N, C-alpha and C positions, 0 to 999 in steps of 0.2 A: 233149266240148266241140268246137265248130266250129273247124276249122283255117282261120284267116283268113290269107291271104297278105298280106305286109307290104312287098312290093317297090315298091308304088305308093302315092302319097299319097291318102288317102281324100278323096273329093269330098263337099262339103256342099251340100245343096239343100233346097227346100221339101218338106214332106210331100206324098206322092202316094197316090192310091188303090192299094191293095195293100201299102202299107208297114206297116199296123197289126200284123198277126201277127208280122212280122219285128222291129218295134220292141219288142213285148211279149216276144218270145223273147230278144232281146238284153238287155232290161231285167232279166229274171229272172236271167240269168247275171252281170250287172254289179252288181246291187243285191240280193244274196241275203238281206239282212236285211229287205228291203221289197219282195218280189215283187208283181207285179200280174197280174190276169187280163184276158182280152180284154173281158169284160163291164164291169169297172171302168174300163178304158182308154176304152172307148166312152162310158161315162156321164160320167166326169170330164173327158175331153178332147174327143172328137169331137162329143158332143152339147151341149157347153157353148155357149151362145149367143154367147160372146165368142171362140170358137175361130176362128183364121185359119190356114190351112195354111202360109202364109209365115212364121208365127211359130214353127212347130215345125221346127227345123233338124235335118235328118237327115244323118248321115255314112254314106256307103256306100262299100264297097270291093268291086267286082265285084257279086255277088248278095247280099252280106252287109251287114247294118246294123252299123256299128262304133260308133255312139253317137248321142246326140240331146240337144238342149237346147230346152226349150219356153219361149217368151216369149208373154205375153198382156197385152192391155190391154182396158179395158171398151169394148164396142160397144153394150151394153145396160146401163142403169143398174141398180144394186142396188135403189135406191128413188128415187122422184121423177125428176129429170132430171140428176142428178150423174153424169157419166162419168169423174170423177177424172182430168182431162186431163193432169196431171203424173205420174200414177202408173202404173207397170208392174210386172209380176211375172215371175219365173222359178220356176215351181212344181217343176220337176225338171230334172236333166241327168244323163247317165251316159256312160261310155266302156267298151266291152267290154274284159275283162281282157287279151285278146291284142293290143289296139290301144293300150294305154297306154304312156306313156314317150316319146311323140313329139310332144307338144304338141297333141293333138287336142281334149282338154277345153278348153284355152284358146281354140282356134279356134272351137269350138262356142259357148262362152259369149260370146266377142267378137262373133260374128255375131248372137247373140240380143240382146245389148245394143245393137248398132248398129241392129238392126231397131226396137227400142223407141225409141231416141233419134230415129230417122228419123220416128217418129210423134209426136214431141214429148214423149216421156216422159223427164223429167229425174230422176226418183226411181224406183229399182227395188228391190223387196224379194224376198228369197229366204227362205222360199217360201210366205209366209202369204197366199196368194190365196184369197179366199172368194167363193162357198161351196165351190168344187171343189178344195180343196187336197188334195194327196196326203199330205203330212206337214206339221206346223206349221212346221218349219224344218230346220236341219241337225243331225244327230246326229254330232257331231265325234268321239265315241268310236268309232262304227262306220265313219266315213268320214273319217279324218284327212287324206288327200290332198285330198279335196274341200274341206275347211276351209282348207287352205293355199292352194288355187287361188283360192277366193272372196276370201280376204283379200288375195292378191296383186293382185286386180282391183279392190280398193277397197271391198269389202263390210266393214261393221263390225257387230258384234252390238248390236242394240237392247235385247233382253231375252231371257230364257230361258223356255221353256215345258216343263212337266213332264208326262210321261205316267205314269199310275198304274194299278195293278191291285189288286183285292181278291178273295180267294177267297170263295165263297158256300156251300161245302159246310158244313153244320152251322150256317148263319146263323140267328140269332134276334135279333129286335128288342130292344135293351137296355131294361131296366125304366125307366131315367131318360127315355128317349125316349117310352115309353108314357105316363109321367106328364106329360110336356110336351104330348103330343097331347091327353090328357084335359083338361089345363088350358086349352089353346087352344080346344078344341071347347066347353068349358064357358063360355067367354067369347063364343061365337058364331061362331068361325071354322069354315069348312067345307072339307073335303078330299075331293075326288071326281074320278072320271073326267069330263072335260069332255063335255058334249053338243055336238051340231053347232053350236047357237047360241052356245055358250061360246067357240067358236074365234075369233069376232070380237074378243072381249076378250083372248084369249090372244095372238093375233097382234099386236094393238095394244101389249100389254105388252112383248112380246119386241122388236118393232121400235122402239118409242120409247125404251125404257130400256136395251136391251142391244145394239142394232145391227140394221140391216136384214138382215144375213146370218143372224141367228138366226131372224127371222121367215121368211126365205126357206127355211131348212132345214126348219122345222116344216111350212110349207105344202107344200114339195116331197115330204116323206116321207108326209104324209097323203094327198096326191093320188095317190101311188104305191101306196097301200094299207096303210100302217102302221096297225094297229088303234088306236082311241082309248084303249083300256085300257092302252097303253104310257105314258100321261100321267096324272099326278096334279096337279090344279090346286087352288089355295087361294084362298078368298075371305074377306075380313074381315067383322066383324059388320054392316057397312053394305052388304055385297054386292059390294064392289070386289075385282076379281082382283088379288092382291098377290104371287103367286108360282106357280111350277110346277116340276116335275121330270119327266124322261121317260127312256126308253131305246128303242133300236131306230130312232133317227132317221137314222142313217147307214148306207147300204148294206143296210138291213133286217137288221142284225146285232143280235140281241136282247141279247147280252152287252155291247154297247157302251152305256155310261151317258152321259146328257146329251142336250141341254143342260139346265141348271138355272138358274133365276133367281128372285131375291127382291128386291122393291123396297128400295132403300137404306134408307129410313126404317123398314123392318121388320126390319132386321138387328139381331141381338142378342136377338131374341125367342125363338130356337130354331126358328123357322119353317122355315129352310132345312134344319136337321138332321132335322126331322120329315119333310119332303118327300123328302129323300134316303133315309131308311130305309123310307118307304112304297113307294118305287120298288124298292129292293133286295128287299123282300118279294115284290113282284110278279115280279121277275126270278127269284127262287128258286122261286116257284110254277110258273114255266115251265121249271124244271129247269136253269136256268143254273148253271154251275159257277163262274163268276167274273163280276166286273164290271170294266170297264176303260174308259179314255178316253185321248185323246192330248194334251189341251191344258188346262193351268191354270197360273196363276202359282205357282211353288213357295213363295213367301213371302206370297201373297195370303190374305185371309180364307178364300176357298174352299179353297186348298191346306191350310190349317190344319184346316178342317173335314174334308176327306177323310182326312188323316192320323189325326185323332181317331176316324174311323169305321173305321180299319183298312186304308186304302189305303196302298200303298208305291210310291215312285217306281221306275219300271222303265227309263225313258229320259229324257234331257234334250235338248231341241232349241234351237238358237240361231236366233232370228228375226233376219235380217241385212238391212242396207240399204246401197245404194250411191247416192250423189248424183252427178249428172253432173259436178260440179266435180272429182270424184276421178279423172277420166280423165287 
């Protein structure tokens, strides 16, 4: 571990060229349950069209990075012209182990919040910034001190997101799912890898019914080279696209499942379960040993479906919000 001198008060400043490797190295030591690589830091932070160096507050002590807090607001709309002018996010913050206990985390977060408020952001979420979120929210079990700090600054939990995993070694599609698939195809439903022209309908379905960030995620991963066979799309007997499921959409990690979406009016038909298993089959064919994802409502219909399919909760994240009035 780096021996950081503590005789002086760490200075906090904007991110500068040359900070990246030192921020990543300090992050790895500070957040051991969620390390990051230089490639992911570049993709999620530096190449984000909303990145502003002044929003990434970096604490330095001599030549060492002692901590950081990242504040971001929309400079480019997710869709249309909406810049969400009241909304800001703090996707991450950390303090190096040897720099803790002297109020540095509070100073970093306060500067990040002040920066957002200076740009008119009266509502700040930790850490559900889309599409480039690092984690859905705060894992209070892994980071209890961070939970206490956020709460002391006025952040309150909006809801909890569950991360789930399922082993795929020995996976077989259940007979009941095969019967449901045969029933649906007999009625005229089609399940297939989308062709290029099908992507127009897929992106429209994702963007209009599940949020522009879902369409953005799909568009970005395909533009980056994710193969189309990572997606299974469903059309009803009239040819309307009514659902899809996929894997490999995030960071080109084939074992990461999702997103999955089924039109609300089609829920209860078994369509989502069929799509889920068709994708799990494809994942196993690629020799994936497990399927995992970071974000679902633990008590949502999707959460129940995942548990029925053999997924178990591995972590729980708090999505938290702070209103300006809480200052």
